[in-house]
C-alpha positions in Angstrom: 6.1 -21.8 8.2 8.6 -19.6 9.3 10.0 -18.8 6.9 6.9 -18.2 4.6 5.9 -15.8 7.4 8.9 -14.2 7.6 9.0 -13.2 4.1 5.0 -12.4 3.4 5.4 -10.2 6.5 8.5 -8.7 4.7 6.6 -8.1 1.5 3.4 -6.9 3.5 5.6 -4.0 5.1 7.6 -2.8 1.7 3.6 -2.9 0.3 3.0 -0.1 3.2 5.5 1.2 3.1 4.9 2.2 -0.7 1.1 2.9 -0.3 2.2 5.8 2.2 4.8 7.1 0.3 2.3 7.3 -2.3 -0.5 8.8 -0.1 2.1 11.3 1.2 2.9 12.5 -2.1 -0.7 13.2 -4.0 -2.0 14.8 -0.6 -1.0 18.3 -0.6 -2.5 18.1 -4.3 -6.3 17.2 -3.2 -8.7 19.8 -3.4 -11.6 17.8 -2.5 -12.3 17.1 1.5 -14.0 13.7 1.3 -11.2 12.4 -1.0 -8.3 14.1 1.4 -10.6 11.9 4.5 -10.7 8.8 2.5 -6.8 9.0 1.8 -6.1 10.5 5.4 -7.9 7.4 6.5 -6.0 4.5 4.1 -2.8 5.9 4.8 -3.4 5.8 9.1 -5.0 1.9 8.4 -1.9 1.9 6.4 0.5 2.7 9.6 -1.8 0.3 12.1 -0.4 -2.3 10.2 2.6 -1.3 9.3 2.9 -1.3 13.3 1.7 -4.5 13.4 3.6 -5.9 11.3 6.6 -4.9 11.9 6.1 -6.1 15.5 5.7 -9.9 14.0 8.9 -9.0 12.3 10.7 -8.4 15.4 8.8 -11.4 17.2 11.1 -13.3 14.3 13.9 -11.3 14.4 13.3 -10.5 11.2 14.4 -7.1 9.3 11.5 -4.7 7.8 11.6 -4.7 3.6 12.1 -1.2 1.8 10.1 -1.1 -1.4 12.4 -2.1 -4.4 14.0 1.1 -6.0 12.9 0.6 -9.3 9.8 0.0 -8.7 9.9 3.2 -5.6 11.5 4.7 -9.1 9.0 4.0 -11.6 6.2 4.5 -9.4 7.3 8.0 -8.0 8.2 9.6 -11.8 4.8 8.4 -13.1 3.2 9.9 -10.2 5.0 13.0 -10.5 4.9 12.9 -13.9 0.9 12.9 -14.4 1.0 15.6 -11.8 3.0 18.0 -13.8 0.5 17.7 -16.3 -2.8 18.0 -14.6 -3.4 18.2 -10.6 -6.5 17.7 -10.2 -8.4 15.0 -8.0 -9.1 12.9 -10.8 -5.3 12.6 -11.9 -5.2 12.0 -8.2 -7.5 9.2 -8.1 -6.4 7.7 -11.1 -2.9 7.9 -9.9 -3.9 6.2 -6.9 -6.4 3.6 -8.0 -3.2 2.3 -10.5 -1.2 2.5 -7.1 -4.2 -0.1 -5.0 -4.3 -2.6 -7.6 -1.0 -2.8 -8.2 -0.6 -3.6 -4.3 -3.7 -5.6 -4.5 -1.7 -7.7 -7.6 1.3 -8.3 -5.2 0.1 -9.0 -2.6 -2.5 -12.1 -3.6 0.9 -13.0 -5.3 2.2 -13.1 -2.1 -0.2 -15.3 -0.5 -0.1 -17.6 -3.0 4.3 -17.6 -2.6 3.6 -18.4 0.8 1.1 -20.4 1.8 2.8 -22.0 5.1 2.6 -18.5 6.7 1.0 -18.1 9.8 -2.7 -17.1 10.2 -1.7 -14.1 11.9 0.8 -13.1 8.3 -1.9 -13.8 5.9 -4.0 -11.9 8.1 -2.3 -8.3 7.9 -2.1 -9.3 4.1 -6.0 -10.3 3.7 -6.9 -6.2 5.8 -4.4 -4.9 4.0 -5.8 -6.1 0.1 -8.8 -4.8 1.9 -8.0 -1.4 2.9 -6.8 -1.4 -0.5 -9.8 -2.3 -2.5 -11.9 -0.4 -0.2 -9.8 3.2 -0.9 -9.9 1.7 -4.5 -13.7 2.0 -4.4 -13.5 5.4 -2.8 -11.5 6.9 -5.2 -14.2 6.2 -8.5 -16.1 8.7 -7.5 -13.4 11.0 -8.4 -12.5 9.3 -11.7 
């Protein structure tokens, strides 16, 4: 049980870092006030969940996990490439929607992979999925 819990928390932590990093990359280019508000709210929720995840990992005497370097590089290249061509709110919404969908898919996979994780770890993963899905819905206006 503890192994599944720690592994799920590490994957959540990694995904949170990836999400915050992605939001930070696009925020300077956002022109619409409501889009900026949605992205900042999502970033704040990620930070809150990240703090909670970090506290639980410390409790289990486990380290945090950074996003996989290849995944981080690919995400950065895609975002940078699209933003070089078109720095509009539509592009930002498109890039962030793809990232949210990838996050939901990954987190769902990890919830299934670590079924013996404790309820607190599962709750963090489910709340993170909910945050990603909410942002995806908010972004639809800009696609």
